[in-house]
N, C-alpha and C positions, 0 to 999 in steps of 0.2 A: 504494500500500500504506500502511495507517494502523496505527500501533502502538496496542494496547489500553491505555487509561490504567491505570497501576499495575502493568503486566505487561511486563517488558522483552522477553520472548520470545514474545509473542502479537500477532498481526497480522490485520487484515482486508484481503483482496485485493479491489480494485475494478477492474472492467473496464467501460470506457465509462461511468463514473460510477455503476455499479451495484455493490452489495456482493455479491460472488459467493461468497467463501470466507472462513472464519476458521480460522486455524492457530495452535495453541499448541505451539511447538517444545519447551518444557519438559515439557509433558504432552499428548501427542497423543491420549490417551483422553478429554480434556476437549472436549466438543462444545457449541458455543455457539448456533448457529442452531437454531431450534426444529425445523425439518423434518429437519435432520441428526441431532438427538437421536432423532427418531422412527425414522430409519434404523438408528441404533445400538441402540435398544430392540428393534426387530424382529429385527435380525440376531442380537442376543444371546439372544433367546428361541428363535429357530428353529435357530440354530447356536451353541450356548453355547461360550464360550471355556473352555479355551485350545486347543481342537481346531484342527488345521491345516486350512486351506481353500484351494481354488482359486477365485479370484474374478476376474471380468472387470468392469471399470468402463468404462461408455460415458460419456465425459466426464471430464475430469481437473481442470482449473483449479488450485486450490491443493493438490489431492491430500489433502483432509481425511479422507475415509473410508478411502482406502488406508492412510494413516498410522495411523488408528484400528485397522484390522484388523492391521497389522504390530505395533502395541503390545500388543494384547490376544490375538493369536494368532500368536506368533513362528513363523517358518519358513513361513508361508503363501505360496503362489505367487500373485502378483497381476499382471494385465495391464491397463494403462490405455490406452484408445483415445481420444486427444486430438489432433484435427487441427491445433490452433494450436501449431506448433513454437516460435514466438517466445514465447508465453505460458509454455510448459513450460520453456524456457531461462531465462526471468526467474524463475520459481518455483524452479528448481533453484539459481540463484545466490543469491537473497535468502531463500528458505525451504528450505534444503537438506534432502534426505532423510537419515535416519540410515544409517550404514554397514550393509551386508548387510540392507537392508530387505525384499528380495524383490519390490520394486515395479519393474516394467518398463513404460516409457511408449512407446507406438508412435504415431508421427505420422500418424494415419489417422482418417478419420471412422468413426462407429460401424458403419454398414452394411457398409462395405468390410472393416473389421477383423473383424467377426463372420463374414463370408463366408469369411475365410481361416482360421478356427479349425475344429478337428476336432470331430466329434460327441462329445457326452457329456464335454466337457472340464471344465466348471465346476460347482462346488457352488452358487455364487451369481453372479448378474449384477446389478450396480447401475447402473441407467440414471439418470444425473443430468447431462444435457447441455443446454446452452442456447446458442443463437446470438443474442447480444445478450440481450434479455429474454424470448425465446420458445424453446420446445422445437422443434427442427427437425421439419418435417412428416414426413420419411421415417422417424422413429423410433417412430411410434405407429400403424403400419398393420398389416394382417393379415400381410403378408409379413415385416415387421420382427419381429413377435412370434413368427412361425413360426421365423425364424432364431435368435432367442434360445432358444426351446424346444429347437431342435436342439442348440445348444451346451451347454445345461444337462444334467446327469445326470438320470436318471429321478426322483430325489428332490430335485433342485435347486430353487431358488427365485429368482424375479425380484423385485427391489425397484425400482420405477420412480417417480421424482419427476416429477410433472406439475403443471400449474397451470391454474386456470380460476376462474370466478365463476358463482354461480347465475344462471340455471337450468342451467349446465354443458353447453352444447352441444358443446364440444370433448371433455370428459371422457366424455360418454355414448357418443360414437363411439369413443374410445380404449378404453373398457372393453369395448365390443362387439367390437372387434378383438382385444383380449387374450383374450377368452373363446373365440375361435375356435382358439386355440393351447394354452390352459391349462384344466384341468378345474375349477380353483377360483381365484377372484379375490376379494380383499378390498381395502378402501380405508380410509385414515385421513386425518383432517384436524382442524384446530382447530374447536371448536364454532361459532365465528363464521363460518367458511367454510361449514360445512354449513347454517347458518341463512341464508345469503345476505347477510350483513352486510358481507363483505369478499372481495376477491380473495385467493386463497391457494394454497399448495402442497397437493397431494393425493398421498399415497403409495399406489401400487398394489402389492400383494403377490400374486404369482401362482405357482402350482405345478401340476404334473401330478397330484399326490396331494393329499389333503385337508389343509387348513391348520387349526391349532389356534385357531379364531376366539375362543373363550371366553378362552383364555390370553392372546391378543393384547389382548383388551378389558380384562382385569385389569391387564395391564402398562400399557396406555394410561391407565387411571384412576389408577395410582399414580405416573405420571411427574411430573417436576418441573414440566412444563407439560402438564397433562392434555389429552387429545385423544380423539376418538371414532372407533372402528373399526366399519365396516359390512361385513357379509358376507351371503351367501345372499339371502333375500327382502328384507332391509333394503337391501342394496346395489342390487338391481334396482329397488326403490322409489325410491331416491335418484338412481341413475345409469343406469337401464335405458332401453330404447326407442330407442337410437341405432342408426344404420346403420354397420357397421364401416368405418373408414377403409381404403382400399386405396392402393397406390402410384399408381393412376390418378387418385385424387381426394383425395390427402393434403392436410392443412392443418396449419400450425403451431399451437401453443397461442396463445391470445390474450395480448397484452401487458398488463402491469399498467395499470389505468386511471389517468388523470390524470398521466401522466408519472412514475409512481413509480420510484424508483431502486433499490429492493430486488427482487431475484429470486433464485431458487435457494436 
């Protein structure tokens, strides 16, 4: 864990040499990693604060997004599915959660944790899980997305942080899998990622009902770090044509090239 220069209560959590989470204990609404800002932007647009939410987080690490939800939407009920109990214990000790945060961490993997949840439980599912530098194979299959759709309420939304590099062989298959379970899927990424100049995080947003693509695009253009949102035919042009992943032929996301130490 590394302290942020000039901020006594802000830290970056490193796992296996990779920068996995940033937490500002003094201001949990302050999001530093670019892709986490995108999650916050999207969440705030689709489910504006301060309305109470039921949120399931697949992947926990430093609990950055759960802390954000707790700070901006007090009394929200949040369940975090994080299989690394040792990591959770370390985070609780060194980056303690505020009292009465409403955040409950279960020491289980995403698929097992989702399978144990009742139908129509969640307003939002945030999928942000990495095994080392890659998204676990079992979290981007047709079966996985079907389970997430089951746990979500009819108007619920999925925010899934995935990673790839052009020509996006992994993402094409993940998007195809998501589209088997959700009526609409949009994706956002930094312009450099879309142009194939770099490996990067791509945030999928999926729902059973239509998504406000134009509003998401306006929000993206006005962000501190502008990014690009693709939906409809634009999404299919960029990430279409893949065969959906299934549990029988699942694959993890590709690792960052060149031994990069940043992911998530």
